[in-house]
Backbone bond lengths (Angstrom), bond angles and torsions (degrees), N, CA, C in turn:
res aa  C-N    CA-C-N  psi(-1)  N-CA   C-N-CA  omega(-1)  CA-C   N-CA-C  phi
1 M - - - 1.473 - - 1.536 109.99 -
2 K 1.339 115.71 133.74 1.467 119.92 -177.53 1.529 111.29 -66.32
3 K 1.332 114.53 133.64 1.467 119.61 178.83 1.523 109.49 -68.42
4 Q 1.300 116.70 136.95 1.461 122.83 176.10 1.524 108.83 -96.21
5 Y 1.305 116.04 125.85 1.458 120.93 -179.55 1.522 109.21 -100.99
6 S 1.320 115.63 141.05 1.461 119.73 177.51 1.524 109.49 -85.77
7 I 1.308 116.14 159.32 1.465 120.84 178.05 1.527 110.36 -60.64
8 D 1.314 117.36 -37.09 1.468 120.60 179.93 1.522 111.13 -64.45
9 E 1.334 116.66 -40.94 1.465 120.40 178.83 1.529 110.92 -63.25
10 V 1.310 115.64 -44.12 1.469 119.58 -176.37 1.526 110.74 -69.96
11 L 1.318 117.36 -40.65 1.467 119.94 177.75 1.517 111.23 -64.06
12 K 1.317 116.49 -39.67 1.472 120.51 177.48 1.526 109.73 -60.94
13 D 1.332 116.50 -43.67 1.459 121.05 178.97 1.528 110.99 -64.90
14 L 1.337 116.31 -43.33 1.464 119.96 177.92 1.525 111.58 -58.80
15 K 1.324 115.49 -47.57 1.471 119.67 -177.18 1.522 112.10 -67.14
16 S 1.333 116.76 -28.05 1.466 119.97 177.38 1.527 111.11 -70.60
17 K 1.320 116.28 -21.80 1.467 121.55 -179.53 1.532 112.07 -97.22
18 A 1.303 116.97 3.26 1.468 121.00 -177.60 1.521 111.38 -58.25
19 K 1.324 115.15 141.38 1.468 121.88 178.10 1.534 107.46 -128.66
20 P 1.336 116.40 80.63 1.477 119.21 -177.32 1.522 112.72 -56.02
21 E 1.321 116.63 -29.62 1.467 120.38 -179.27 1.532 111.83 -67.29
22 N 1.342 117.16 -19.05 1.470 120.49 179.13 1.528 112.93 -82.81
23 V 1.317 115.79 -21.64 1.466 119.84 -171.90 1.519 112.15 -62.59
24 E 1.326 117.08 -42.67 1.469 120.74 -179.50 1.524 110.78 -63.44
25 G 1.335 116.45 -42.47 1.456 120.37 178.91 1.519 111.74 -64.50
26 M 1.326 116.47 -39.22 1.466 120.63 178.18 1.519 110.90 -62.33
27 A 1.319 116.03 -39.41 1.464 120.96 -178.05 1.525 111.75 -60.26
28 R 1.330 116.64 -30.49 1.468 119.94 178.81 1.520 111.87 -65.75
29 F 1.324 116.38 -20.74 1.459 121.15 178.15 1.528 111.60 -103.71
30 G 1.327 116.43 16.50 1.450 121.37 178.27 1.512 113.86 77.74
31 I 1.337 116.54 12.15 1.467 120.99 178.01 1.521 106.90 -92.23
32 T 1.318 115.87 95.28 1.458 121.18 -170.26 1.523 111.75 -120.73
33 G 1.325 114.78 179.98 1.460 121.27 178.74 1.513 109.94 139.13
34 A 1.332 115.75 125.40 1.465 120.84 -174.08 1.523 113.42 -61.53
35 K 1.344 116.85 -27.50 1.464 120.20 -176.74 1.528 113.35 -97.99
36 R 1.310 117.28 6.25 1.460 121.15 -173.25 1.531 111.74 -62.73
37 L 1.339 115.46 139.46 1.468 121.12 -178.10 1.528 112.94 -99.46
38 G 1.305 117.64 -15.15 1.467 120.03 177.80 1.517 114.34 83.72
39 I 1.335 117.41 22.88 1.467 120.71 -179.47 1.524 109.50 -82.48
40 S 1.327 116.61 137.50 1.461 121.31 -177.35 1.524 111.20 -73.94
41 M 1.334 115.76 157.79 1.460 119.92 177.65 1.533 112.36 -62.70
42 P 1.335 120.66 -42.10 1.473 118.42 177.18 1.524 112.27 -57.19
43 E 1.331 116.89 -38.12 1.465 120.06 179.25 1.526 110.93 -69.02
44 L 1.327 117.13 -40.11 1.459 120.32 178.08 1.529 111.19 -66.37
45 R 1.328 116.66 -38.97 1.468 119.57 177.31 1.527 110.87 -64.05
46 K 1.308 115.78 -39.58 1.473 120.54 177.80 1.532 110.28 -61.39
47 M 1.330 116.25 -44.13 1.460 120.46 177.29 1.526 110.97 -62.98
48 G 1.329 116.15 -42.80 1.455 120.78 -179.55 1.519 111.77 -61.15
49 K 1.318 115.78 -40.90 1.466 120.02 179.22 1.524 110.89 -64.58
50 A 1.333 116.41 -40.75 1.468 120.74 -179.61 1.530 111.22 -67.55
51 L 1.316 117.14 -37.20 1.462 120.70 -178.67 1.526 112.48 -74.53
52 G 1.324 116.91 -34.98 1.455 120.51 -176.49 1.523 111.20 74.77
53 K 1.326 116.65 -179.68 1.460 120.95 -178.31 1.532 109.98 -71.49
54 D 1.332 115.37 129.44 1.466 120.52 -178.62 1.526 108.11 -155.41
55 H 1.305 116.15 93.92 1.472 121.76 -175.39 1.531 111.86 -61.72
56 A 1.327 116.46 -45.50 1.471 119.84 -177.35 1.524 111.13 -62.89
57 L 1.323 116.62 -42.65 1.464 120.49 178.84 1.524 110.68 -66.59
58 A 1.334 116.68 -38.71 1.468 120.56 178.66 1.528 111.17 -59.25
59 L 1.315 116.33 -42.83 1.469 120.19 179.29 1.529 111.03 -60.21
60 K 1.321 116.13 -41.16 1.473 120.49 -179.67 1.530 111.29 -69.88
61 L 1.317 116.81 -40.85 1.467 120.20 179.12 1.523 110.97 -62.09
62 W 1.321 116.41 -41.81 1.469 119.81 -177.69 1.526 110.93 -62.18
63 T 1.306 116.80 -40.34 1.471 119.53 -174.72 1.526 113.19 -71.92
64 T 1.333 118.28 -9.15 1.475 119.97 176.97 1.528 111.44 -67.31
65 G 1.336 117.06 -24.90 1.461 120.35 -176.94 1.511 113.34 75.14
66 I 1.333 117.80 2.46 1.466 122.06 175.54 1.529 107.09 -81.10
67 Q 1.313 117.60 120.85 1.460 120.72 -171.99 1.534 111.92 -57.80
68 D 1.325 117.33 -40.96 1.464 120.62 179.38 1.534 110.37 -63.40
69 A 1.325 116.33 -39.77 1.471 121.24 179.09 1.526 110.76 -68.54
70 M 1.324 116.72 -34.39 1.465 120.59 178.61 1.530 110.71 -66.62
71 I 1.323 116.10 -40.52 1.468 119.61 176.32 1.525 110.26 -64.88
72 L 1.335 116.55 -42.15 1.463 120.67 177.63 1.536 110.22 -61.24
73 A 1.321 116.84 -37.61 1.464 121.13 177.42 1.527 110.57 -59.57
74 A 1.336 116.13 -43.04 1.466 120.33 178.60 1.524 111.53 -64.20
75 L 1.327 116.01 -33.23 1.462 120.92 -179.38 1.527 112.53 -71.45
76 I 1.324 117.62 -33.78 1.470 119.28 -173.53 1.524 113.88 -103.17
77 D 1.323 118.54 -11.34 1.463 118.57 -178.42 1.527 109.73 -69.12
78 D 1.317 114.99 154.41 1.457 122.25 -179.41 1.528 108.57 -98.94
79 P 1.333 118.29 115.29 1.470 119.62 -176.79 1.522 113.52 -59.28
80 K 1.311 116.86 -25.10 1.473 119.66 179.32 1.529 111.68 -70.73
81 E 1.337 116.95 -18.72 1.462 120.51 -178.99 1.527 113.30 -102.40
82 V 1.315 116.54 -4.85 1.465 120.56 -179.28 1.526 109.68 -76.73
83 T 1.317 116.09 129.94 1.468 121.24 177.03 1.529 109.73 -97.59
84 E 1.324 115.27 164.45 1.466 119.08 176.58 1.524 110.32 -63.25
85 E 1.321 116.71 -36.08 1.477 120.45 179.04 1.521 110.58 -63.08
86 Q 1.336 116.96 -41.73 1.465 120.07 178.18 1.525 110.48 -63.93
87 A 1.321 116.44 -45.70 1.473 119.91 -179.56 1.520 110.80 -58.37
88 E 1.327 117.27 -44.14 1.466 121.30 179.30 1.520 111.00 -63.43
89 S 1.322 116.55 -43.95 1.459 121.41 -179.31 1.527 111.27 -63.70
90 W 1.313 115.84 -46.05 1.462 119.74 -179.43 1.528 111.08 -64.46
91 A 1.319 116.38 -41.60 1.470 119.69 -179.86 1.525 111.32 -58.51
92 R 1.328 116.18 -40.03 1.470 119.48 -179.82 1.528 112.61 -68.35
93 D 1.332 117.06 -20.15 1.468 121.19 -179.53 1.528 113.33 -84.12
94 I 1.330 116.89 -12.96 1.468 120.02 -174.36 1.528 110.18 -65.35
95 G 1.343 114.66 133.92 1.462 119.22 179.52 1.513 114.01 -129.84
96 S 1.343 116.85 5.33 1.467 119.46 177.82 1.523 109.58 -153.13
97 W 1.326 115.77 154.95 1.464 119.33 -172.34 1.521 112.45 -67.74
98 D 1.330 117.72 -30.70 1.467 118.08 -177.57 1.530 111.00 -70.75
99 V 1.332 117.23 -38.84 1.466 120.02 176.53 1.533 108.85 -63.73
100 C 1.321 116.82 -42.40 1.459 122.01 177.97 1.528 110.87 -56.52
101 D 1.325 116.33 -52.60 1.459 120.30 -173.74 1.522 112.14 -70.17
102 Q 1.341 117.16 -38.25 1.466 119.59 178.58 1.525 111.17 -68.18
103 L 1.322 116.83 -35.89 1.468 120.88 176.93 1.526 109.73 -63.20
104 C 1.324 116.44 -44.88 1.467 120.72 179.83 1.528 111.26 -66.70
105 M 1.320 115.83 -45.52 1.459 122.35 -173.46 1.527 113.58 -69.39
106 N 1.319 115.71 -38.02 1.462 119.79 -172.01 1.526 114.18 -99.24
107 L 1.335 116.67 -15.72 1.460 118.45 -175.08 1.524 113.44 -135.99
108 L 1.323 117.19 -61.67 1.467 119.32 -166.83 1.521 113.83 -69.47
109 E 1.329 118.85 -26.38 1.464 118.97 177.59 1.531 111.29 -66.13
110 K 1.354 116.26 -16.04 1.473 121.10 -176.87 1.527 113.93 -98.97
111 V 1.329 117.68 -4.27 1.472 118.69 -179.22 1.524 109.06 -77.71
112 P 1.340 118.07 149.68 1.467 120.02 -175.64 1.525 114.86 -67.10
113 F 1.328 116.79 -17.96 1.470 120.39 -178.23 1.527 111.66 -105.22
114 V 1.330 116.96 27.06 1.463 121.19 -175.44 1.529 112.09 -59.53
115 L 1.324 117.34 -39.37 1.472 119.64 -178.41 1.523 111.17 -64.29
116 K 1.320 116.48 -35.43 1.465 121.12 176.96 1.530 109.81 -63.75
117 L 1.333 117.22 -41.53 1.465 120.93 178.31 1.522 110.79 -62.83
118 V 1.325 116.34 -45.19 1.471 120.73 179.85 1.521 110.60 -54.61
119 K 1.316 115.84 -49.43 1.469 119.76 -175.12 1.530 112.51 -71.20
120 Q 1.322 116.59 -40.05 1.460 119.58 179.96 1.520 111.76 -69.74
121 W 1.315 116.56 -45.71 1.462 120.06 -174.95 1.520 112.79 -71.43
122 S 1.328 117.32 -23.57 1.471 119.25 178.40 1.517 111.57 -64.67
123 K 1.343 116.51 -17.65 1.473 121.24 -178.90 1.530 112.50 -100.93
124 K 1.331 117.19 -1.03 1.461 121.02 -176.81 1.532 111.03 -76.57
125 E 1.317 115.58 156.27 1.455 120.83 179.79 1.528 112.02 -88.00
126 E 1.342 116.89 -33.84 1.473 119.53 -177.03 1.536 109.95 -61.23
127 E 1.335 115.84 131.71 1.467 120.39 -171.87 1.524 112.92 -59.24
128 F 1.322 118.02 -46.46 1.456 119.08 -174.90 1.528 112.49 -79.61
129 V 1.322 117.34 -25.79 1.465 119.55 173.75 1.529 108.68 -67.65
130 K 1.322 115.74 -43.97 1.465 119.71 178.85 1.526 110.42 -66.27
131 R 1.325 117.11 -40.62 1.465 119.72 176.27 1.528 110.25 -56.76
132 A 1.343 115.98 -40.73 1.464 120.59 -177.10 1.529 111.29 -58.35
133 S 1.315 117.88 -35.02 1.461 120.78 177.93 1.521 110.72 -56.76
134 F 1.328 116.16 -48.85 1.461 120.50 -175.67 1.532 111.62 -79.99
135 A 1.332 116.45 -29.50 1.463 119.66 173.36 1.523 109.91 -62.89
136 L 1.333 116.92 -38.52 1.459 120.22 178.14 1.531 110.98 -64.68
137 I 1.319 117.33 -41.35 1.472 119.64 176.58 1.525 109.72 -60.74
138 A 1.332 116.27 -45.16 1.469 120.60 179.51 1.524 111.02 -59.44
139 C 1.333 116.53 -43.23 1.470 120.78 -178.59 1.522 111.35 -67.76
140 L 1.324 116.93 -40.69 1.467 120.22 178.17 1.529 110.54 -64.46
141 A 1.325 116.79 -40.88 1.465 120.37 178.87 1.528 111.11 -64.85
142 W 1.300 116.23 -30.66 1.459 122.75 -179.08 1.534 111.15 -78.98
143 H 1.326 116.76 -43.81 1.467 120.42 -168.55 1.523 116.29 -104.42
144 D 1.326 118.44 -29.10 1.464 120.16 -173.56 1.533 110.03 -86.14
145 K 1.310 115.35 89.68 1.461 120.63 -175.45 1.531 112.50 -71.33
146 K 1.324 117.42 -18.81 1.469 120.93 -176.73 1.529 113.25 -89.70
147 A 1.316 117.09 -13.72 1.473 119.84 -177.16 1.531 110.46 -65.49
148 S 1.313 115.70 140.94 1.474 120.75 -178.67 1.522 111.21 -78.44
149 D 1.322 115.64 163.62 1.462 120.15 174.47 1.528 110.43 -59.88
150 D 1.331 115.88 -40.18 1.468 119.73 -177.92 1.525 111.86 -63.15
151 F 1.345 117.17 -31.47 1.464 120.16 177.71 1.526 110.06 -56.61
152 F 1.331 116.80 -43.81 1.464 120.42 -177.86 1.528 111.93 -79.96
153 I 1.323 116.98 -36.71 1.467 119.67 178.05 1.531 110.21 -62.45
154 D 1.321 116.26 -35.05 1.471 120.21 177.55 1.534 112.28 -65.06
155 L 1.336 116.20 -17.64 1.471 120.21 178.73 1.536 112.26 -91.89
156 F 1.318 117.78 -2.22 1.470 120.33 -179.09 1.531 112.97 -59.33
157 P 1.350 119.36 -39.45 1.473 118.02 177.03 1.533 112.43 -61.70
158 V 1.335 117.38 -34.15 1.467 121.34 177.01 1.526 109.43 -64.79
159 I 1.335 115.95 -44.91 1.467 120.73 -179.96 1.526 110.55 -64.24
160 K 1.309 116.29 -44.94 1.474 120.19 -179.62 1.519 111.16 -62.82
161 S 1.328 116.87 -38.77 1.471 120.16 -178.63 1.525 111.81 -67.94
162 G 1.331 117.04 -27.68 1.465 120.02 -179.71 1.512 114.28 -89.43
163 A 1.322 116.42 -9.06 1.467 120.38 -172.19 1.527 114.08 -70.85
164 S 1.321 117.74 -16.89 1.472 120.23 -178.82 1.528 112.35 -88.80
165 D 1.326 117.11 -3.37 1.472 120.70 179.58 1.526 108.63 -76.78
166 N 1.318 115.98 113.91 1.471 120.68 -173.13 1.525 113.55 -81.99
167 R 1.312 118.04 -2.63 1.459 119.20 -179.51 1.526 110.40 -68.20
168 N 1.320 115.17 135.56 1.456 122.09 -170.28 1.523 113.51 -52.21
169 Y 1.331 116.58 -49.51 1.457 119.10 -173.17 1.529 112.42 -75.55
170 V 1.301 117.04 -19.67 1.464 119.88 175.67 1.523 109.65 -80.76
171 K 1.322 117.34 -52.01 1.469 119.11 -175.38 1.526 111.77 -63.25
172 K 1.349 116.83 -34.01 1.461 119.00 177.66 1.528 111.28 -66.80
173 A 1.327 116.72 -35.65 1.462 120.11 178.48 1.526 111.43 -72.32
174 V 1.331 117.32 -35.42 1.468 120.71 176.21 1.531 109.28 -61.61
175 S 1.311 116.04 -45.52 1.467 120.30 177.53 1.525 111.33 -61.87
176 W 1.321 115.95 -43.77 1.470 121.63 179.51 1.532 110.27 -58.53
177 A 1.321 115.90 -44.82 1.468 120.54 -179.55 1.527 111.12 -60.99
178 L 1.333 116.28 -48.43 1.464 119.23 -175.85 1.530 111.04 -70.87
179 R 1.318 117.56 -37.27 1.469 120.18 177.01 1.525 111.30 -63.32
180 N 1.333 116.73 -42.97 1.464 119.06 -179.76 1.528 112.60 -66.19
181 I 1.330 116.04 -35.83 1.472 118.71 175.40 1.525 109.44 -63.20
182 G 1.322 115.74 -43.56 1.467 120.42 -178.52 1.507 114.90 -68.69
183 K 1.313 116.87 -11.64 1.470 120.90 179.19 1.528 112.31 -91.99
184 R 1.324 117.94 -6.67 1.466 120.06 -173.19 1.533 113.09 -70.67
185 N 1.315 117.10 -44.21 1.469 120.63 -177.83 1.530 109.05 -166.51
186 P 1.335 117.93 169.36 1.469 120.01 -177.18 1.523 114.41 -58.67
187 N 1.342 117.63 -39.04 1.465 119.71 179.61 1.522 111.18 -62.73
188 L 1.338 116.80 -49.82 1.464 119.56 -179.38 1.518 111.54 -68.74
189 N 1.305 117.22 -27.01 1.469 120.27 174.40 1.523 109.72 -60.41
190 Q 1.319 116.53 -47.34 1.466 120.43 -179.53 1.527 111.57 -68.27
191 Q 1.318 116.95 -38.82 1.464 120.90 179.19 1.535 111.20 -66.14
192 A 1.343 116.03 -40.86 1.470 120.16 179.62 1.525 110.73 -66.86
193 L 1.325 116.52 -40.15 1.467 119.86 177.67 1.525 111.04 -64.87
194 K 1.311 116.19 -39.17 1.472 120.09 178.03 1.527 110.30 -61.41
195 L 1.337 116.08 -43.74 1.465 119.24 179.21 1.528 110.66 -66.42
196 A 1.327 117.20 -40.48 1.468 120.24 178.83 1.527 110.74 -59.06
197 K 1.317 116.57 -39.26 1.468 120.20 -179.71 1.532 111.01 -71.01
198 E 1.333 116.49 -32.91 1.475 119.79 173.74 1.527 110.14 -65.32
199 I 1.324 114.80 -44.89 1.469 120.86 -179.14 1.531 111.00 -61.55
200 S 1.326 116.60 -35.44 1.476 120.73 -177.30 1.522 112.46 -62.87
201 K 1.336 116.58 -20.48 1.471 120.51 -178.40 1.524 112.92 -85.36
202 I 1.349 116.35 -8.84 1.464 120.10 177.36 1.524 108.22 -77.24
203 D 1.304 117.40 134.20 1.470 121.40 -175.57 1.523 110.85 -78.93
204 S 1.317 115.40 86.39 1.468 121.04 -178.52 1.520 108.34 -160.52
205 K 1.324 116.62 141.50 1.470 120.06 176.66 1.523 110.37 -61.95
206 A 1.332 116.00 -39.41 1.460 120.30 -177.95 1.517 111.23 -63.68
207 T 1.334 117.19 -45.45 1.464 119.87 -177.41 1.526 110.90 -65.65
208 R 1.320 116.37 -38.48 1.474 119.25 178.80 1.525 110.28 -65.40
209 W 1.337 116.44 -41.49 1.466 119.99 179.22 1.521 111.03 -64.54
210 I 1.342 116.83 -46.18 1.464 121.23 -179.31 1.524 110.59 -61.27
211 A 1.324 116.35 -48.57 1.463 120.39 -178.87 1.521 111.10 -58.30
212 S 1.327 115.64 -45.62 1.459 120.35 179.85 1.521 111.41 -62.20
213 D 1.314 116.78 -43.03 1.465 122.32 -179.09 1.530 110.81 -63.33
214 V 1.322 116.36 -44.89 1.463 121.63 -178.69 1.528 110.87 -67.48
215 I 1.326 116.43 -48.75 1.467 120.87 -177.46 1.519 110.82 -63.28
216 R 1.323 116.52 -41.60 1.474 120.14 -179.64 1.535 111.00 -57.59
217 E 1.339 116.63 -44.74 1.463 118.57 -177.98 1.525 112.59 -76.49
218 L 1.319 116.98 -46.15 1.465 119.37 -174.56 1.523 113.67 -73.74
219 E 1.330 116.93 -18.14 1.462 119.68 176.31 1.524 112.27 -103.80
220 S 1.324 117.29 4.18 1.471 120.21 -179.06 1.518 110.47 -65.64
221 E 1.305 115.88 147.46 1.469 121.40 -178.64 1.529 111.12 -60.21
222 A 1.338 115.70 -42.80 1.467 119.67 -178.54 1.521 110.67 -61.97
223 F 1.338 116.38 -42.26 1.456 118.84 -178.75 1.515 111.23 -70.98
224 R 1.321 118.47 -41.19 1.466 121.42 -179.95 1.527 110.01 -60.69
225 R 1.339 115.48 -38.44 1.460 120.46 178.46 1.528 110.24 -63.67
226 R 1.335 116.20 -44.32 1.452 121.25 -179.02 1.528 111.12 -65.80
227 L 1.311 116.14 -40.75 1.457 120.30 179.94 1.513 111.04 -63.05
228 K 1.316 117.64 -38.91 1.462 121.91 178.50 1.525 109.86 -65.31
229 L 1.323 116.73 -40.92 1.459 120.94 177.98 1.521 110.12 -63.85
230 D 1.330 116.62 -42.47 1.462 120.71 178.51 1.522 110.39 -61.30
231 K 1.327 115.78 -40.10 1.468 120.71 -177.78 1.525 109.95 -67.01
232 D 1.328 117.00 -39.71 1.458 120.34 179.49 1.520 111.55 -68.89
């Protein structure tokens, strides 16, 4: 029978692994948060594996507001038990890009209503909620090997609509989403490049930056070589 860990036990373990000396370095990369403990992702993944899936514990960890604990919550929560209300609540609590991306990558991309989140959050005003929409697209393009090309092409209007948002964490996620789609196969590579070139014609600093970022990677010699190898 799987051992049940209490919130107090897990918090004690987290705090014992704190690396205050890492916090300043993380901040230079925009990884911020007043309660941050400075624990590395490999260490958090190791803890998550040891704890196993535990929805009730995940809920308690998230409410601590400790960024490391919030990431651990995303690692151990069970996507089958996550409700839309929980997803909305958690998204509003996000205060840094790493918590956003780890939440999307480890939990929300696996919930059955992920497409609904993508479409709803792409229209939100909050920076990290909106980022989560495009982070989810990026994660699905990376991990969902069974998804059809049309699934991602149908999301192009969502990507195009978000491309004019000049906020750093949004535009970087829009680029990430389109680049990951373009890495899936030769057809999506061409479709993503076509969209990037359309986006480049929109009069906005964000759209020009995104288009340039996407085109630079998807047309790079190293990537074209890899794509050809994948195709063969």
